[in-house]
C-alpha positions as CSV (number, residue, x, y, z in Angstrom):
1,M,-8.8,-9.4,44.2
2,K,-7.0,-10.4,47.3
3,K,-5.9,-13.8,45.8
4,I,-4.4,-12.0,42.8
5,V,-2.5,-9.6,45.0
6,R,-1.1,-12.4,47.2
7,Q,-0.1,-14.3,44.1
8,I,1.7,-11.4,42.6
9,V,3.5,-10.7,45.9
10,Q,4.6,-14.3,46.2
11,E,5.8,-14.9,42.7
12,P,9.2,-13.1,42.9
13,L,10.0,-15.2,46.1
14,E,9.1,-18.4,44.3
15,I,11.4,-17.5,41.4
16,L,14.3,-16.8,43.8
17,S,13.8,-20.0,45.8
18,D,13.9,-22.1,42.6
19,A,16.9,-20.1,41.2
20,G,19.2,-21.2,44.0
21,R,18.4,-24.9,43.4
22,Q,18.9,-24.6,39.7
23,I,22.3,-22.9,40.0
24,T,23.7,-25.3,42.6
25,G,22.2,-28.3,40.9
26,A,20.9,-29.7,44.2
27,A,18.3,-32.3,43.9
28,I,14.8,-31.0,44.5
29,V,13.1,-32.8,47.4
30,E,9.5,-32.1,47.7
31,N,8.1,-32.9,51.1
32,G,4.7,-32.1,52.3
33,S,6.2,-30.7,55.6
34,Q,8.1,-27.8,54.0
35,Q,7.8,-24.7,56.0
36,Q,6.2,-21.8,54.2
37,P,7.2,-18.3,55.2
38,A,4.9,-16.9,57.8
39,E,2.7,-14.2,56.4
40,K,2.7,-11.0,58.3
41,P,-0.8,-9.6,58.9
42,V,-1.3,-6.8,56.4
43,A,-3.0,-3.7,57.6
44,L,-6.3,-2.8,55.9
45,Q,-4.8,0.6,55.1
46,E,-1.9,-0.9,53.2
47,V,-4.2,-3.1,51.2
48,Q,-6.3,-0.1,50.3
49,K,-3.2,1.8,49.3
50,R,-2.0,-1.0,47.1
51,Q,-5.4,-1.3,45.5
52,A,-5.6,2.4,44.9
53,K,-2.1,2.3,43.3
54,A,-3.1,-0.6,41.2
55,R,-6.2,1.1,40.0
56,S,-4.3,4.3,39.1
57,L,-1.7,2.3,37.2
58,Y,-4.5,0.4,35.4
59,T,-6.3,3.6,34.4
60,A,-3.0,5.2,33.3
61,L,-2.4,2.2,31.1
62,E,-5.9,2.3,29.6
63,N,-5.4,6.0,28.8
64,E,-2.1,5.4,27.2
65,L,-3.6,2.6,25.0
66,K,-6.5,4.9,24.0
67,E,-4.0,7.5,23.0
68,I,-2.0,5.0,20.9
69,R,-5.1,3.8,19.2
70,A,-6.2,7.3,18.4
71,K,-2.8,8.1,16.9
72,K,-3.0,5.0,14.7
73,V,-6.4,6.0,13.5
74,Q,-5.3,9.5,12.7
75,E,-2.2,8.2,10.8
76,Q,-4.4,5.8,8.8
77,Q,-6.8,8.6,7.9
78,S,-4.0,10.9,6.8
79,Q,-2.5,8.1,4.7
80,K,-5.9,7.5,3.0
81,E,-6.3,11.3,2.4
82,E,-2.8,11.4,0.8
83,Q,-3.6,8.5,-1.5
84,V,-6.8,10.1,-2.6
85,A,-5.2,13.5,-3.1
86,Q,-2.4,12.1,-5.2
87,P,-3.7,9.8,-7.8
88,Q,-1.2,7.3,-9.0
89,E,-0.9,8.2,-12.7
90,K,1.7,6.3,-14.6
91,P,3.0,7.8,-17.8
92,L,2.0,6.0,-21.0
93,V,4.8,4.1,-22.6
94,E,4.7,3.8,-26.4
95,P,5.5,0.5,-27.8
96,A,8.7,0.3,-29.7
97,P,8.4,-0.4,-33.4
98,R,9.2,-3.9,-34.5
99,K,12.7,-4.2,-35.9
100,S,13.3,-5.9,-39.2
101,R,14.5,-9.5,-39.0
102,R,16.7,-9.1,-42.1
103,L,20.4,-9.1,-41.3
104,F,21.5,-7.6,-44.6
105,A,19.7,-6.0,-47.5
106,F,20.3,-8.4,-50.4
107,G,19.5,-7.3,-53.9
108,R,19.3,-4.0,-55.6
109,K,15.7,-3.2,-54.9
110,E,16.1,-3.5,-51.2
111,K,19.3,-1.5,-51.4
112,V,17.5,1.3,-53.3
113,E,14.5,1.3,-50.9
114,S,16.7,1.5,-47.9
115,L,18.6,4.4,-49.4
116,K,15.3,6.2,-50.2
117,T,14.2,6.0,-46.6
118,Y,17.4,7.5,-45.3
119,L,17.5,10.4,-47.8
């Protein structure tokens, strides 16, 4: 746990130290004799306070995730109930009658028959 806390605390400083080099375009020289910032001794009470704060934030996050999951489950159940309550009935469509392929009624018989159907 201590390693994780130290890593989290040091990460912002690492980003800032690299950002200056990237902006200026200076060549990065990696020497084994680079001085690392001296770590201040951290009081036990401060560490405990940080751990307590981290735990409280973690539990708050877990609770929030549980609430979100519960809401999603409720929404899914309500959607399923709505689908069951409202069956998707589509009105039946009657097929259209087939149209005649004749362009014109040639001959007397067809003419008389066509007039009979209209009268």
